[in-house]
N, C-alpha and C positions, 0 to 999 in steps of 0.2 A: 263596149261591155254589154252584151245581150244575154247574159245568163238568165235562165228562167227557173223559177221556183214554183213548187206546187202550192195552191191555195188551200187553206184550212176552212172547213172540214174536207178531208180527202174523200171523194165519192168512190168508195171501193168497188161498188157494182159497175160503174163506168170503166174503171181501171181493168177489172176482170174481163169485161166485154170488149175491151180494146177501143172504147170510144175516147174521143178527145176530152181532156179534163182541163179545168181552168188553171192558169198559171199567173204568177205575179212577179214583180221586179224585186230587187234586193232589199230596198227600203220597206216594201210591204211585207216581205218575208220576215225581216227583223221585227217589225211591229207585231206580226202575228205570233211570233215566238215569245215576245215580251208579254202579250196578252195571255198566252198559254201559261207562262210562268206565274203571272199574277193570279190567274183563276184556278191554278192547280194546288191542291193541298199536299203538304209533305207526305210521302208514303203512298200517294195515289197512283203514281206512275209505276207500272209493273217492273220496269227494267232499271229504273233509277229513283230510289226512294228519296234522294236529296233534291229532286226536281220539284219546283214549286216555291211557295213562300208561306209565311206564317199568318197571312191574313185570315185564314179560316179559323185558326186558334184564337186570334185576337178579336174576331168578329163579335163574339158574345162576352168578351171580357169587360168587366166594369172599368170604364175609363176614368181613373182618378186624376191622372195628369195627362192632358192631351199631348204635351211636349214629349213625355217619356214614351207614350204610345206611338206617336209619329216616328220617333227615333228608332224604336224597336222594330217597327215595320220597315222603315227605310234601310236599316242594317240587314234585315232578312232579305229584302228585295235586292239590295246591292250585292250581297254575297251570292245569291242565286243567279243574278244576271251576269256577274263576272265569271261565274263557273259555267253557265249554260248558254251564253251568247257571246262566243269568242270573236264574232265579226265586228264587235264594237270595242273602242278604246276610249280613254279619257272621259269616262262616264261620270256625269254629275247627276245626282238624283235628289229630288225633294218630294216629301210627302206632307200633305196638309189636310187636317180634318176640320170640317165646318158643319154647322147646322143649316139645313135648308127646309123652308116651308114648301110643302107640296099640297096642292088642292086635289082631293079625291072627289071628282065630279059625280061619280056614281052614288056614293054615300053622303055627299054634300058635307064634308068636313075637311079641316086642314090637318095634315100630318107634319110632324117635325122629324126629319130623318137626318142621320149623320152621313155626310158625304166625304169620301177620301179622294183627294186630287193627287195624282201621281204625275210628276213631270220629270222627264229624263232628257238629257242632251249628251252627245258624245260624238265620236268620229268613226266613220266606217273605215276599218283597217285597209281593206282592199283598194278603195278609191280615194281616201283622204277627205271625203265629203263630210260636211256636218250632218248630224242626224238629230232629230228631235221627236219626242213621243209624249203624248198626253193621254191620260185615261182617268175617268171618274167612276167611282163605285159608291153605291149606297150600302150601308151596313145594317145588319140585324133585320131581316135576313139579307145576306149579301146579294146585290143585284146591280145591273148596269142601267144607265139612263136610256 
């Protein structure tokens, strides 16, 4: 099985000029799509307003109950992933929020940031292989490590 998938971001200028563009395997392609789902706000995708997840709306929400917040994001992600990543089955998804101390070496102080860890496991439908995906994001403002 040597199917090749395009790497994100797609270098449109290279494509137009007929130059070779980077490709990836099935697992990398699924991971890229999951990252895109996580980082896209609902309504942002011009052709599919349901593509994305609720993290952008939850990012600045006051977190009264971490468990409720985690479950709300988990449900949003699970719905979007099952809808927009049909190459996976048997999806298990967990979302965990924690506080992390980060040293700001430039300004010489310690920041406390909220970090969201997203862990997904499933099975690739086409091959029957196990698939796992991990991603961590920092909230307010949303960023990656």
